[in-house]
C-alpha positions in Angstrom: 126.9 125.8 158.2 125.7 123.4 155.5 125.5 120.5 158.0 123.5 122.6 160.4 121.1 123.5 157.6 120.7 119.9 156.6 120.0 118.9 160.3 117.4 121.6 160.5 115.9 120.5 157.2 115.6 116.9 158.3 114.0 117.8 161.6 111.5 120.0 159.7 110.6 117.1 157.4 110.1 114.8 160.4 107.8 117.4 162.0 106.1 118.4 158.7 102.7 116.9 159.4 102.2 118.7 162.6 103.7 122.0 161.4 101.7 122.0 158.2 98.4 121.1 159.7 98.6 123.3 162.8 99.5 126.3 160.6 96.6 125.6 158.2 94.0 124.3 160.7 94.2 125.8 164.1 92.0 124.3 166.8 89.0 126.7 167.0 86.6 124.8 169.4 86.9 122.5 172.3 87.5 118.8 172.0 84.5 116.5 172.2 85.5 114.9 175.4 83.1 112.0 175.4 84.0 110.9 171.9 87.7 111.3 172.7 87.6 109.3 175.9 85.6 106.5 174.2 88.2 106.2 171.4 91.1 106.6 173.8 89.6 103.8 176.0 89.4 101.5 172.9 93.0 102.3 172.1 94.0 101.6 175.6 92.2 98.3 176.0 93.2 96.9 172.7 96.9 97.9 173.4 96.6 96.5 176.9 95.2 93.2 175.8 97.7 92.9 172.9 100.7 93.7 175.0 99.7 91.3 177.8 99.0 88.4 175.6 102.1 89.0 173.5 104.2 89.0 176.8 102.5 85.9 178.1 103.0 83.9 174.8 106.4 85.5 174.3 107.7 84.3 177.6 106.4 80.8 176.9 108.1 80.8 173.4 111.3 82.2 174.9 111.6 79.1 177.1 111.3 77.0 173.9 114.1 79.0 172.2 116.4 78.5 175.2 116.4 74.8 174.5 118.6 75.6 171.5 121.2 77.8 173.2 124.1 75.4 172.9 126.6 76.0 170.0 125.7 72.7 168.4 122.0 73.7 168.1 122.4 77.4 167.2 121.4 76.9 163.6 118.1 75.6 164.8 117.8 78.5 167.1 118.3 81.0 164.3 115.8 79.2 162.1 113.1 79.4 164.9 114.0 83.1 165.5 113.4 83.9 161.8 110.1 82.1 161.9 109.1 84.1 164.9 110.1 87.5 163.5 108.5 87.1 160.0 105.0 88.1 161.2 106.4 91.2 162.9 108.4 92.4 159.9 106.1 91.5 157.1 103.3 94.1 156.3 100.2 93.6 158.5 98.3 92.6 155.3 99.6 89.0 155.4 98.8 88.3 159.1 95.4 89.9 158.5 94.6 87.6 155.6 95.9 84.5 157.5 93.7 85.4 160.5 90.6 86.1 158.4 91.0 82.8 156.5 91.6 80.9 159.7 88.8 82.2 161.9 85.3 82.2 160.4 83.3 84.1 161.5 86.0 86.5 162.6 85.4 88.5 165.8 85.2 92.1 164.6 85.9 94.9 167.1 88.5 94.9 170.0 88.8 91.1 170.3 89.8 90.8 166.6 92.3 93.7 166.9 93.9 92.1 169.9 94.0 88.7 168.3 95.8 90.0 165.2 98.2 92.3 167.2 99.1 89.3 169.4 99.9 87.1 166.3 102.1 89.9 165.0 104.1 90.8 168.1 104.4 87.7 170.3 107.3 86.3 168.2 109.4 89.4 168.6 108.8 89.4 172.3 109.9 85.7 172.5 113.2 86.5 170.7 113.9 89.5 172.9 113.0 87.7 176.1 115.2 84.6 175.2 118.2 86.9 174.9 117.4 88.8 178.1 116.9 85.6 180.1 120.2 84.1 178.9 122.1 87.3 179.6 120.6 88.3 183.0 119.5 85.0 184.5 121.9 82.4 183.1 124.3 82.3 186.0 121.5 82.2 188.5 119.7 79.4 186.7 122.9 77.4 186.6 123.4 77.9 190.4 119.8 77.0 191.1 120.2 73.8 189.1 123.3 72.8 191.0 121.5 73.5 194.3 118.6 71.4 193.3 115.9 74.1 193.2 112.6 73.3 191.6 111.5 75.0 188.4 108.5 76.6 190.1 110.7 77.9 193.0 113.2 79.4 190.6 110.6 81.1 188.5 108.9 82.6 191.6 111.9 83.6 193.6 114.6 84.4 191.0 113.6 84.7 187.4 110.5 86.9 187.6 112.1 89.3 190.2 115.2 89.5 188.1 113.3 90.3 184.9 110.4 92.3 186.4 111.8 95.7 185.1 112.6 94.3 181.7 109.3 92.7 181.4 107.6 95.9 182.2 109.6 97.9 179.6 108.9 95.3 177.0 105.2 95.4 177.8 105.3 99.2 177.4 107.0 98.9 174.1 104.4 96.5 172.6 101.7 98.6 174.2 103.0 101.8 172.5 103.2 100.0 169.1 99.7 98.7 169.3 98.3 101.9 170.7 99.4 103.8 167.6 98.3 101.0 165.2 96.2 102.2 162.2 95.8 99.5 159.5 94.5 96.7 161.7 91.8 98.7 163.6 90.8 100.3 160.3 89.9 96.9 158.8 88.7 94.8 161.7 87.9 97.4 164.4 84.3 97.7 163.3 81.9 100.4 164.7 82.6 99.5 168.3 86.4 99.3 168.0 87.2 102.8 166.9 90.6 103.8 168.2 92.2 107.2 168.2 94.0 106.6 164.9 90.7 105.6 163.3 88.9 108.6 164.9 91.5 110.9 163.4 90.8 109.3 160.0 87.0 109.7 160.5 87.3 113.3 161.7 89.0 114.3 158.5 87.5 111.9 155.9 83.9 112.1 157.2 83.6 115.3 159.2 86.3 117.4 157.6 87.1 118.6 161.1 90.8 119.1 160.7 91.3 121.1 163.9 89.9 118.3 166.0 92.0 115.7 164.2 95.2 117.7 164.8 94.4 118.1 168.5 93.6 114.4 168.9 96.8 113.5 167.1 98.9 115.9 169.2 97.5 114.4 172.5 98.2 110.9 171.2 101.7 111.7 170.1 102.5 113.3 173.5 101.3 110.1 175.2 103.3 107.9 172.9 106.4 110.1 173.3 106.2 109.8 177.1 106.0 106.0 176.7 109.0 105.9 174.3 111.0 108.1 176.7 110.4 105.7 179.5 111.4 102.7 177.4 114.5 104.4 176.0 115.7 105.3 179.5 115.2 101.8 180.7 117.3 100.1 178.1 119.0 97.2 180.0 122.7 96.6 180.1 123.3 93.0 178.9 126.2 90.8 180.0 126.5 87.7 177.9 127.5 84.4 179.5 126.8 80.8 178.4 125.2 78.8 181.2 123.2 75.7 181.8 119.5 76.7 181.3 117.8 73.4 182.0 115.5 74.9 184.6 114.1 77.2 182.0 113.8 75.0 178.9 110.3 74.0 177.8 109.4 71.6 175.1 106.0 73.1 175.1 107.5 76.4 174.1 108.9 74.9 170.9 105.6 73.3 170.2 103.9 76.7 170.7 106.2 78.3 168.2 105.6 75.5 165.6 101.8 75.5 166.3 101.4 79.3 165.9 103.6 79.3 162.8 101.8 76.4 161.2 98.4 78.0 161.9 99.5 81.3 160.3 100.9 79.6 157.3 97.9 77.3 156.9 95.5 80.3 157.3 97.3 82.2 154.6 97.7 79.3 152.2 94.2 78.0 152.5 92.9 81.1 150.7 94.6 80.2 147.5 92.4 77.2 146.5 89.3 79.3 146.9 90.9 82.1 145.0 91.9 79.9 142.1 88.3 78.6 141.8 87.4 82.2 140.8 90.4 82.5 138.4 88.1 83.6 135.6 87.8 87.0 137.2 91.5 87.5 136.8 91.2 87.4 133.0 89.0 90.5 133.3 91.5 92.1 135.7 94.8 91.4 133.8 95.5 95.0 132.8 94.6 96.3 136.3 96.8 93.6 138.0 99.7 94.4 135.8 99.5 98.1 136.5 99.0 97.5 140.2 102.1 95.2 140.3 104.2 97.9 138.6 102.7 100.4 141.1 103.7 98.2 144.0 107.3 98.0 142.6 107.3 101.8 142.2 106.0 102.5 145.7 108.5 100.0 147.2 111.6 101.2 145.3 110.8 104.9 145.8 110.4 104.3 149.6 113.5 102.2 149.7 115.7 104.8 148.0 114.2 107.7 150.1 115.0 105.8 153.3 118.4 104.8 152.0 119.2 108.4 151.3 117.8 109.6 154.7 119.9 107.0 156.6 123.1 107.8 154.9 122.4 111.5 155.4 122.0 111.0 159.2 125.5 109.3 159.2 126.9 112.5 157.6 125.2 114.8 160.1 126.6 113.1 163.2 128.1 113.6 165.7 125.8 116.2 167.1 124.5 115.7 170.6 121.2 117.6 170.2 120.5 116.1 166.8 121.0 112.5 168.1 118.7 113.2 171.1 116.0 114.5 168.7 116.3 111.4 166.5 116.4 109.0 169.5 113.3 110.6 171.1 111.3 111.2 168.0 108.0 109.4 167.6 106.4 109.4 164.2 103.1 111.4 164.0 99.8 109.6 163.5 99.8 107.6 160.3 96.4 109.0 159.4 97.4 112.6 160.1 100.7 112.2 158.2 98.8 110.9 155.1 96.3 113.8 155.2 99.1 116.3 155.5 100.7 115.0 152.3 97.2 114.8 150.7 96.8 118.6 151.0 100.4 119.4 149.9 100.0 118.8 146.1 97.3 117.5 143.7 96.4 113.9 144.2 96.4 112.8 140.6 99.0 111.8 138.0 102.4 110.9 139.3 102.0 112.7 142.6 100.8 109.7 144.7 104.1 107.9 143.7 105.9 110.7 145.4 103.7 111.4 148.4 103.0 107.8 149.5 106.7 106.9 149.6 107.5 110.1 151.5 104.8 109.5 154.0 105.8 105.8 154.5 109.4 106.9 154.9 108.5 109.5 157.5 106.7 107.0 159.7 109.4 104.3 159.1 112.5 106.3 159.9 112.1 106.2 163.7 111.7 102.4 163.5 114.8 102.0 161.3 116.8 104.3 163.6 116.0 102.1 166.6 116.3 98.8 164.7 120.0 99.0 164.4 121.1 102.2 162.6 121.8 104.1 165.8 123.9 101.3 167.2 125.8 101.0 163.9 126.7 104.7 163.9 127.7 104.6 167.6 130.1 101.8 166.9 132.0 103.9 164.4 132.5 106.9 166.8 136.1 105.8 167.5 136.9 105.7 163.8 135.5 109.2 163.4 137.8 110.5 166.2 140.9 108.9 164.7 140.1 110.1 161.1 139.6 113.7 162.4 142.8 113.5 164.4 144.6 112.6 161.2 143.2 115.7 159.4 140.4 114.1 157.3 137.7 116.4 156.1 134.1 115.8 157.0 133.2 114.8 153.5 136.2 112.5 153.1 135.4 110.9 156.5 131.9 110.2 155.5 132.5 109.1 151.9 135.6 107.0 152.4 135.1 105.6 155.9 131.5 105.7 157.0 129.6 105.0 153.8 131.5 101.8 152.9 130.8 100.4 156.4 127.2 101.4 156.8 125.8 101.1 153.3 125.1 97.4 153.6 123.0 97.9 156.7 121.4 101.0 155.2 120.4 98.9 152.2 118.9 96.1 154.4 116.9 98.6 156.5 115.8 100.5 153.4 114.7 97.2 151.9 112.6 96.5 155.0 110.9 99.9 154.5 110.3 99.0 150.9 108.6 95.8 151.9 106.3 97.8 154.2 105.5 100.2 151.4 104.6 97.4 149.1 102.2 96.0 151.6 100.7 99.3 152.8 97.1 99.9 152.1 96.0 102.2 155.0 98.1 105.3 154.2 97.8 104.6 150.4 94.0 104.6 150.7 94.1 108.2 151.8 96.7 109.4 149.4 95.6 107.6 146.2 92.3 108.2 144.4 92.2 104.6 143.1 93.8 101.2 143.6 97.4 101.9 142.5 99.0 98.9 144.1 98.3 95.2 144.7 98.0 95.9 148.5 95.2 98.4 147.9 93.5 95.9 145.6 93.8 93.2 148.2 92.2 95.5 150.9 89.4 96.4 148.5 88.7 92.7 148.0 88.7 92.0 151.7 86.3 94.9 152.4 83.9 94.2 149.6 82.1 91.2 150.9 85.1 89.3 152.2 86.3 87.9 148.9 89.2 86.4 150.9 90.2 83.8 148.3 90.8 86.4 145.6 92.4 88.7 148.1 94.9 86.0 149.1 95.8 85.2 145.5 96.4 89.0 144.8 98.5 89.2 147.9 100.9 86.7 146.4 101.9 89.5 144.0 102.4 91.8 146.9 104.8 89.3 148.4 106.7 89.0 145.0 107.0 92.8 144.6 108.2 93.2 148.2 110.9 90.5 147.7 112.1 92.2 144.5 112.3 95.6 146.2 114.1 94.1 149.2 116.7 92.4 147.0 117.3 95.5 144.9 117.8 97.7 148.0 120.0 95.1 149.7 122.1 94.8 146.5 122.4 98.6 146.3 123.8 98.7 149.8 126.2 95.9 149.0 127.5 97.6 145.9 128.0 100.9 147.6 129.6 99.1 150.6 132.2 97.6 148.3 133.4 101.0 147.1 137.2 101.3 147.5 138.4 103.2 150.4 141.3 104.9 148.7 
């Protein structure tokens, strides 16, 4: 009974933004169809362009990674994979700053959104595709090499047909991620690049039309849920086998990885000299910077511990077929809508933002953490659950003595990742905070107020420091709990 109540409570929390806003702001008049279709078209085209370019560059980069498939070169492969994944797992703030510093004048609107989304996602696509190619096309590539097939023939007749379904699913995944993006379109979308997420924000912030905002968010969520359902059902079955991949190796793919990474790093670092030239301003901001740094730590740690608790709670509430299906199919509500729901819940002054912002970030982060490895970790322990129950272990003993020690390290790492995102969040925090409470919010303010990119870049260094501290604390907490004795 207690576990059933906890399951229901967690589901209510995940659905809270919709339930709360639909109850308080029912839709009373028809949707402005022209405005909705215009914003939906912008969302579609920026997601389409972002997914297509990410897939194109990702496939190219994957052929570079494949050059390092041999056991003797795996350390180089892991290093390149880390380099590729950093832009995807860091808060968007850093890629945004790098792009704005690198490209001047920056193309505002849909081209700018597509450019930044591509920089963020192509590396993840490259890592995933490299694994897929090795697992699904390795034997075929080896046979084609022995038979003397040309690279062009192999790509056209074997590789692309073999991977067509997986390429489509990966494209849909990136499309869904970019379609629901909020932070990047909010900053660089401009007046002509308004997406559905930004329209929801404007409906509430500027027009106070809550009913319309809830309706738009509901339609967007249904669309994203359909996409996630297709992607989840199409998850490929991998079969690992080492093979000779010479037909697929590309030196230019390695050069592409190094070039993109160097450009991002250079774009970010070149803002520091300009920022230090204006260092005199920091003397006037010392108190604000100190408070914002502590605010960033608070946001990150609260978010990390919330997610840590939620993840361990889900491990206690499984197995349950319906509960696992809900978690697997759940898509987080609109970030803007989630923020406004928490905005109305309690006063927005004092300590409340340090509760509401971490809860809001946790709510939109949990589906990502679930799919990022938590679901697989719990599935791998199903056999141990069965054995422990057969030996008469109680549910609490099974969870505390068997599951927690084995899952806490991963929970700490995933919670640390959520803490990093919270430290770098400025879009949701801008809605839920009445002033700049964190360094990320100060950075966004500097970007928006006349493009003071140098100062913004210097302040973002503090964001990076606070994010690293939070990540290490959460990872350490998971490690300590994971070493708990089993007897």
